[in-house]
KOLNU-875393 format. One record per residue: residue in one letter; residue number from 1; x, y, z of N, C-alpha, C in turn. Coordinates in steps of 0.05 Angstrom, whole numbers, plus 5000, padded with zeros to 4 digits. Example, Ala and Ser with C-alpha at 12.3 -4.5 7.8 and 13.67 -1.06 7.14 Angstrom:
% residues 2
PT,a,1,5264,4886,5156,5246,4910,5156,5264,4934,5156
PT,s,2,5257,4955,5142,5273,4979,5143,5258,5001,5157
This chain:
% residues 56
PT,m,1,5166,5495,4622,5168,5477,4645,5141,5468,4654
PT,k,2,5138,5443,4659,5112,5432,4668,5108,5438,4697
PT,r,3,5084,5447,4703,5077,5454,4731,5072,5429,4747
PT,k,4,5078,5430,4773,5073,5407,4790,5043,5402,4792
PT,f,5,5036,5377,4793,5008,5369,4797,4990,5377,4773
PT,e,6,5002,5381,4751,4986,5387,4727,4968,5363,4719
PT,e,7,4979,5339,4722,4965,5315,4716,4961,5299,4742
PT,v,8,4937,5299,4753,4931,5286,4778,4918,5260,4774
PT,i,9,4927,5239,4787,4914,5212,4785,4889,5213,4803
PT,t,10,4866,5207,4790,4841,5209,4805,4826,5182,4806
PT,s,11,4837,5161,4795,4824,5135,4795,4844,5113,4796
PT,e,12,4835,5089,4804,4853,5066,4804,4863,5060,4776
PT,e,13,4845,5063,4757,4853,5058,4729,4876,5076,4721
PT,d,14,4875,5101,4727,4898,5119,4721,4923,5111,4736
PT,f,15,4920,5103,4761,4943,5094,4777,4955,5069,4765
PT,r,16,4939,5050,4756,4949,5025,4745,4964,5030,4718
PT,k,17,4955,5050,4703,4969,5057,4678,4998,5066,4684
PT,v,18,5001,5079,4706,5028,5088,4714,5044,5066,4728
PT,m,19,5032,5053,4748,5046,5035,4766,5043,5005,4759
PT,g,20,5022,4999,4743,5017,4970,4737,5005,4956,4761
PT,h,21,5004,4930,4760,4992,4914,4782,5014,4901,4798
PT,p,22,5010,4897,4825,5031,4884,4840,5033,4854,4833
PT,r,23,5057,4844,4836,5061,4815,4830,5048,4798,4852
PT,e,24,5044,4773,4846,5031,4755,4865,5047,4753,4891
PT,l,25,5073,4754,4890,5089,4753,4914,5081,4776,4934
PT,v,26,5076,4799,4923,5068,4822,4939,5040,4818,4950
PT,t,27,5021,4810,4934,4993,4807,4943,4990,4784,4963
PT,r,28,5007,4764,4962,5006,4742,4982,5014,4752,5009
PT,k,29,5027,4775,5011,5036,4785,5037,5013,4799,5052
PT,t,30,4991,4804,5039,4969,4818,5051,4955,4802,5072
PT,l,31,4951,4814,5096,4938,4800,5118,4912,4814,5125
PT,d,32,4893,4799,5136,4868,4812,5145,4868,4814,5176
PT,h,33,4891,4809,5188,4894,4811,5217,4924,4813,5224
PT,l,34,4930,4820,5249,4957,4821,5258,4964,4794,5271
PT,d,35,4982,4779,5258,4990,4753,5269,5011,4757,5290
PT,e,36,5021,4735,5302,5041,4737,5323,5067,4750,5313
PT,n,37,5075,4745,5289,5100,4757,5278,5096,4788,5276
PT,c,38,5073,4796,5267,5067,4825,5265,5068,4838,5293
PT,r,39,5056,4825,5312,5055,4836,5339,5083,4838,5351
PT,l,40,5100,4818,5347,5128,4819,5357,5143,4842,5343
PT,f,41,5140,4845,5317,5154,4866,5302,5145,4893,5312
PT,i,42,5119,4897,5316,5108,4923,5326,5119,4928,5354
PT,d,43,5119,4908,5370,5128,4910,5398,5157,4920,5400
PT,q,44,5173,4912,5380,5202,4919,5381,5208,4944,5364
PT,s,45,5188,4956,5351,5193,4979,5333,5190,5005,5348
PT,p,46,5209,5024,5344,5205,5050,5356,5185,5067,5342
PT,f,47,5180,5061,5316,5161,5076,5300,5149,5057,5279
PT,i,48,5123,5058,5274,5111,5041,5254,5087,5056,5242
PT,v,49,5083,5051,5216,5060,5062,5202,5044,5038,5192
PT,i,50,5018,5037,5197,5000,5016,5189,4979,5028,5170
PT,s,51,4974,5014,5148,4955,5023,5129,4932,5003,5127
PT,s,52,4908,5012,5121,4886,4994,5117,4867,5007,5096
PT,s,53,4850,4990,5086,4830,4999,5067,4807,4980,5066
PT,d,54,4785,4989,5054,4763,4970,5050,4767,4957,5023
PT,q,55,4748,4940,5015,4751,4925,4990,4743,4941,4965
PT,n,56,4736,4966,4968,4727,4983,4945,4751,4996,4932
C-alpha cells in the first residue's frame, strides 16, 4: 500500500504535470481588484474565502 504524501508536489512544474493549465475562460475571471459585483456578493455572503498571490 502506498503511504500518504509519498510524492509531494514542490513546484509549479510538478503541479502542471498533474493538473494542466487553466482554460482561457478561467483565467479571464481573474481580477486585480474587487469590483461592485464582488462587493455585493461579499456583502450578502455569510462566509467567504478570498485568495491572493503575487506574480511569482
